[in-house]
BALOBA-1460 file (C-alpha; in Angstrom, 3 decimals):
// residues 110
<rec num="1" residu="m" x="0.000" y="0.000" z="0.000"/>
<rec num="2" residu="d" x="1.288" y="3.461" z="-0.926"/>
<rec num="3" residu="e" x="1.418" y="6.076" z="1.795"/>
<rec num="4" residu="q" x="-0.686" y="9.136" z="1.092"/>
<rec num="5" residu="a" x="-1.967" y="12.335" z="2.668"/>
<rec num="6" residu="f" x="-5.525" y="13.582" z="2.152"/>
<rec num="7" residu="p" x="-5.998" y="17.229" z="3.140"/>
<rec num="8" residu="i" x="-9.478" y="18.035" z="4.446"/>
<rec num="9" residu="l" x="-10.960" y="21.339" z="3.332"/>
<rec num="10" residu="r" x="-14.029" y="22.878" z="4.973"/>
<rec num="11" residu="v" x="-16.839" y="23.750" z="2.566"/>
<rec num="12" residu="e" x="-20.335" y="25.119" z="3.117"/>
<rec num="13" residu="d" x="-21.942" y="23.508" z="0.073"/>
<rec num="14" residu="a" x="-20.271" y="20.287" z="-1.067"/>
<rec num="15" residu="a" x="-22.105" y="20.177" z="-4.414"/>
<rec num="16" residu="a" x="-20.950" y="23.716" z="-5.293"/>
<rec num="17" residu="a" x="-17.416" y="22.915" z="-4.107"/>
<rec num="18" residu="v" x="-17.288" y="19.777" z="-6.267"/>
<rec num="19" residu="r" x="-18.302" y="21.817" z="-9.327"/>
<rec num="20" residu="w" x="-15.493" y="24.301" z="-8.596"/>
<rec num="21" residu="y" x="-12.903" y="21.540" z="-8.115"/>
<rec num="22" residu="e" x="-14.061" y="19.905" z="-11.353"/>
<rec num="23" residu="r" x="-12.897" y="23.102" z="-13.108"/>
<rec num="24" residu="l" x="-9.424" y="22.212" z="-11.778"/>
<rec num="25" residu="g" x="-9.716" y="18.758" z="-13.337"/>
<rec num="26" residu="f" x="-10.760" y="16.882" z="-10.190"/>
<rec num="27" residu="t" x="-13.326" y="14.085" z="-10.323"/>
<rec num="28" residu="h" x="-15.968" y="13.455" z="-7.664"/>
<rec num="29" residu="l" x="-15.222" y="9.954" z="-6.302"/>
<rec num="30" residu="w" x="-17.765" y="9.518" z="-3.517"/>
<rec num="31" residu="e" x="-19.924" y="11.267" z="-0.941"/>
<rec num="32" residu="h" x="-21.039" y="10.204" z="2.529"/>
<rec num="33" residu="r" x="-23.821" y="11.535" z="4.780"/>
<rec num="34" residu="f" x="-24.950" y="9.867" z="8.004"/>
<rec num="35" residu="e" x="-28.528" y="10.861" z="7.126"/>
<rec num="36" residu="p" x="-29.882" y="12.579" z="3.983"/>
<rec num="37" residu="e" x="-30.134" y="16.003" z="5.665"/>
<rec num="38" residu="f" x="-26.762" y="15.741" z="7.481"/>
<rec num="39" residu="p" x="-23.500" y="17.379" z="6.327"/>
<rec num="40" residu="a" x="-21.659" y="15.826" z="3.386"/>
<rec num="41" residu="f" x="-18.120" y="14.436" z="3.342"/>
<rec num="42" residu="v" x="-16.762" y="14.122" z="-0.202"/>
<rec num="43" residu="q" x="-13.604" y="12.865" z="-1.866"/>
<rec num="44" residu="v" x="-12.299" y="14.378" z="-5.113"/>
<rec num="45" residu="a" x="-9.247" y="13.269" z="-7.065"/>
<rec num="46" residu="r" x="-7.110" y="14.325" z="-9.960"/>
<rec num="47" residu="g" x="-4.712" y="11.503" z="-10.701"/>
<rec num="48" residu="e" x="-2.885" y="10.815" z="-7.439"/>
<rec num="49" residu="a" x="-3.854" y="14.203" z="-5.946"/>
<rec num="50" residu="m" x="-6.800" y="13.656" z="-3.595"/>
<rec num="51" residu="l" x="-8.757" y="15.961" z="-1.310"/>
<rec num="52" residu="f" x="-11.572" y="15.559" z="1.164"/>
<rec num="53" residu="l" x="-14.245" y="18.287" z="1.162"/>
<rec num="54" residu="s" x="-16.261" y="18.424" z="4.365"/>
<rec num="55" residu="e" x="-19.404" y="20.281" z="5.397"/>
<rec num="56" residu="h" x="-18.759" y="19.135" z="8.996"/>
<rec num="57" residu="e" x="-17.939" y="22.199" z="11.100"/>
<rec num="58" residu="g" x="-15.229" y="20.579" z="13.215"/>
<rec num="59" residu="d" x="-13.187" y="18.990" z="10.423"/>
<rec num="60" residu="a" x="-11.253" y="22.007" z="9.157"/>
<rec num="61" residu="r" x="-11.293" y="25.784" z="8.985"/>
<rec num="62" residu="p" x="-11.513" y="27.904" z="5.847"/>
<rec num="63" residu="d" x="-8.421" y="29.851" z="4.772"/>
<rec num="64" residu="g" x="-6.112" y="26.863" z="4.980"/>
<rec num="65" residu="l" x="-3.444" y="26.366" z="2.348"/>
<rec num="66" residu="v" x="-2.870" y="23.252" z="0.248"/>
<rec num="67" residu="y" x="-0.017" y="22.963" z="-2.237"/>
<rec num="68" residu="l" x="-0.844" y="20.940" z="-5.344"/>
<rec num="69" residu="r" x="1.769" y="19.852" z="-7.866"/>
<rec num="70" residu="l" x="-0.167" y="19.675" z="-11.152"/>
<rec num="71" residu="r" x="0.998" y="19.434" z="-14.769"/>
<rec num="72" residu="d" x="-0.899" y="22.328" z="-16.341"/>
<rec num="73" residu="v" x="-0.498" y="25.327" z="-14.052"/>
<rec num="74" residu="d" x="-0.548" y="27.822" z="-16.940"/>
<rec num="75" residu="d" x="-3.833" y="26.447" z="-18.304"/>
<rec num="76" residu="i" x="-5.342" y="26.348" z="-14.817"/>
<rec num="77" residu="a" x="-4.286" y="29.931" z="-14.100"/>
<rec num="78" residu="a" x="-5.786" y="31.118" z="-17.397"/>
<rec num="79" residu="r" x="-9.031" y="29.219" z="-16.711"/>
<rec num="80" residu="f" x="-9.370" y="31.149" z="-13.432"/>
<rec num="81" residu="g" x="-8.371" y="34.546" z="-14.858"/>
<rec num="82" residu="t" x="-4.862" y="34.792" z="-13.433"/>
<rec num="83" residu="r" x="-1.283" y="33.993" z="-14.459"/>
<rec num="84" residu="a" x="1.281" y="31.569" z="-13.143"/>
<rec num="85" residu="r" x="4.512" y="33.172" z="-12.016"/>
<rec num="86" residu="d" x="7.977" y="31.673" z="-12.160"/>
<rec num="87" residu="t" x="9.658" y="31.163" z="-8.805"/>
<rec num="88" residu="e" x="13.343" y="31.262" z="-7.981"/>
<rec num="89" residu="w" x="13.155" y="27.580" z="-6.964"/>
<rec num="90" residu="g" x="12.215" y="26.483" z="-10.476"/>
<rec num="91" residu="t" x="8.444" y="26.156" z="-10.504"/>
<rec num="92" residu="g" x="5.598" y="28.017" z="-12.098"/>
<rec num="93" residu="e" x="2.907" y="28.759" z="-9.504"/>
<rec num="94" residu="c" x="-0.451" y="30.401" z="-9.067"/>
<rec num="95" residu="e" x="-2.683" y="30.704" z="-6.023"/>
<rec num="96" residu="l" x="-6.454" y="30.324" z="-6.128"/>
<rec num="97" residu="r" x="-9.198" y="30.553" z="-3.520"/>
<rec num="98" residu="d" x="-12.127" y="28.194" z="-3.691"/>
<rec num="99" residu="p" x="-15.649" y="29.537" z="-2.996"/>
<rec num="100" residu="d" x="-15.157" y="28.834" z="0.739"/>
<rec num="101" residu="g" x="-11.883" y="30.746" z="1.060"/>
<rec num="102" residu="n" x="-9.547" y="27.749" z="1.043"/>
<rec num="103" residu="r" x="-6.256" y="28.640" z="-0.632"/>
<rec num="104" residu="l" x="-4.742" y="26.368" z="-3.255"/>
<rec num="105" residu="r" x="-1.191" y="27.032" z="-4.360"/>
<rec num="106" residu="i" x="-0.700" y="25.179" z="-7.631"/>
<rec num="107" residu="g" x="2.727" y="24.591" z="-9.062"/>
<rec num="108" residu="m" x="4.651" y="22.613" z="-11.634"/>
<rec num="109" residu="e" x="8.338" y="22.212" z="-12.354"/>
<rec num="110" residu="r" x="9.565" y="24.359" z="-15.240"/>
């Protein structure tokens, strides 16, 4: 079994968050609710990059920061109306905020 980390990001509306993350190329894998009207807990993935999105108040706080190493940072930046910048450590990076204020720093090696 490979070792992995799954950051948990707090979201108010899981369905809206999934739509936003799909714009980044993530796929909705599954969703769990203890009861139909209870908060959702969702997993999204893009290749080996996986995130949990949680409506549960105690799981995480908005305004966290997750670094994602993705192949197409320039295309992603353009899709969200910004530009990737080159860093002195050899990556191109952009930073986005999801609808709930979670920060995503996206980079790729140049």
